[in-house]
C-alpha positions as CSV (number, residue, x, y, z in Angstrom):
1,X,-31.5,-6.0,40.0
2,X,-28.8,-3.5,40.7
3,X,-26.3,-6.3,41.2
4,X,-27.2,-7.7,37.7
5,X,-26.5,-4.4,36.0
6,X,-23.3,-4.0,38.0
7,X,-22.1,-7.5,36.8
8,X,-23.2,-6.8,33.3
9,X,-21.3,-3.5,33.3
10,X,-18.2,-5.2,34.5
11,X,-18.6,-7.9,31.8
12,X,-18.9,-5.2,29.1
13,X,-15.8,-3.4,30.5
14,X,-13.8,-6.6,30.3
15,X,-15.0,-7.3,26.8
16,X,-14.2,-3.7,25.6
17,X,-10.7,-4.0,27.2
18,X,-10.0,-7.3,25.4
19,X,-11.2,-5.9,22.0
20,X,-9.2,-2.7,22.4
21,X,-6.1,-4.8,23.3
22,X,-6.6,-7.1,20.3
23,X,-7.0,-4.1,17.9
24,X,-3.9,-2.6,19.3
25,X,-1.9,-5.8,18.7
26,X,-3.3,-6.3,15.2
27,X,-2.6,-2.7,14.2
28,X,1.0,-3.0,15.5
29,X,1.5,-6.2,13.4
30,X,0.0,-4.5,10.3
31,X,2.2,-1.5,10.7
32,X,5.3,-3.6,11.0
33,X,4.3,-5.6,7.9
34,X,3.8,-2.4,5.9
35,X,7.1,-1.0,7.0
36,X,8.9,-4.2,6.2
37,X,7.4,-4.2,2.7
38,X,8.4,-0.6,2.0
39,X,12.1,-1.1,2.9
40,X,14.5,-1.9,0.1
41,X,15.8,-5.5,-0.6
42,X,18.6,-6.9,1.4
43,X,22.0,-5.9,0.2
44,X,20.9,-2.4,-0.9
45,X,22.4,0.7,0.7
46,X,21.0,4.1,0.1
47,X,23.5,6.9,0.3
48,X,22.5,10.5,0.7
49,X,24.6,13.6,0.4
50,X,24.1,15.7,3.5
51,X,26.4,18.5,2.5
52,X,23.7,20.8,1.1
53,X,21.5,20.2,4.2
54,X,24.3,21.1,6.5
55,X,25.3,24.2,4.5
56,X,21.7,25.4,4.6
57,X,21.6,25.0,8.4
58,X,24.9,26.8,8.6
59,X,23.7,29.7,6.4
60,X,20.5,30.0,8.4
61,X,22.5,30.2,11.7
62,X,24.9,32.7,10.2
63,X,22.0,34.8,9.0
64,X,20.6,35.1,12.5
65,X,23.9,35.6,14.3
66,X,26.0,37.8,12.0
67,X,25.4,41.5,11.3
68,X,24.3,42.5,7.8
69,X,27.8,43.7,6.9
70,X,29.5,40.6,8.2
71,X,26.9,38.4,6.4
72,X,27.5,40.2,3.1
73,X,31.3,39.8,3.5
74,X,30.8,36.1,4.3
75,X,28.6,35.5,1.3
76,X,31.1,37.3,-0.9
77,X,34.1,35.3,0.4
78,X,32.1,32.0,0.0
79,X,31.3,32.9,-3.6
80,X,34.9,33.7,-4.3
81,X,36.0,30.4,-2.8
82,X,33.4,28.4,-4.8
83,X,34.5,30.1,-8.0
84,X,38.2,29.3,-7.3
85,X,37.2,25.7,-6.5
86,X,35.3,25.3,-9.8
87,X,38.2,26.8,-11.7
88,X,40.6,24.4,-10.1
89,X,38.3,21.5,-10.9
90,X,38.0,22.6,-14.4
91,X,41.8,22.7,-14.9
92,X,42.0,19.0,-13.9
């Protein structure tokens, strides 16, 4: 009788393993299908401007590293440079 339950337990373990493997494969296929549908059509290129993200990272780093006086001077200099740049662009 014990041998019967042992064999039955091994059978159930094998079945569970096969079912889990199949679910894993089907979920992988479904995930790939969803990702492929959500991607843009062929020949389409998406361009992102990363300048603002990089400037935010730079500002955060400077905020942590620089002293308060140096930080204020840096902000003042940057504002002055931006104003001069806008003025130069306006002249063109």
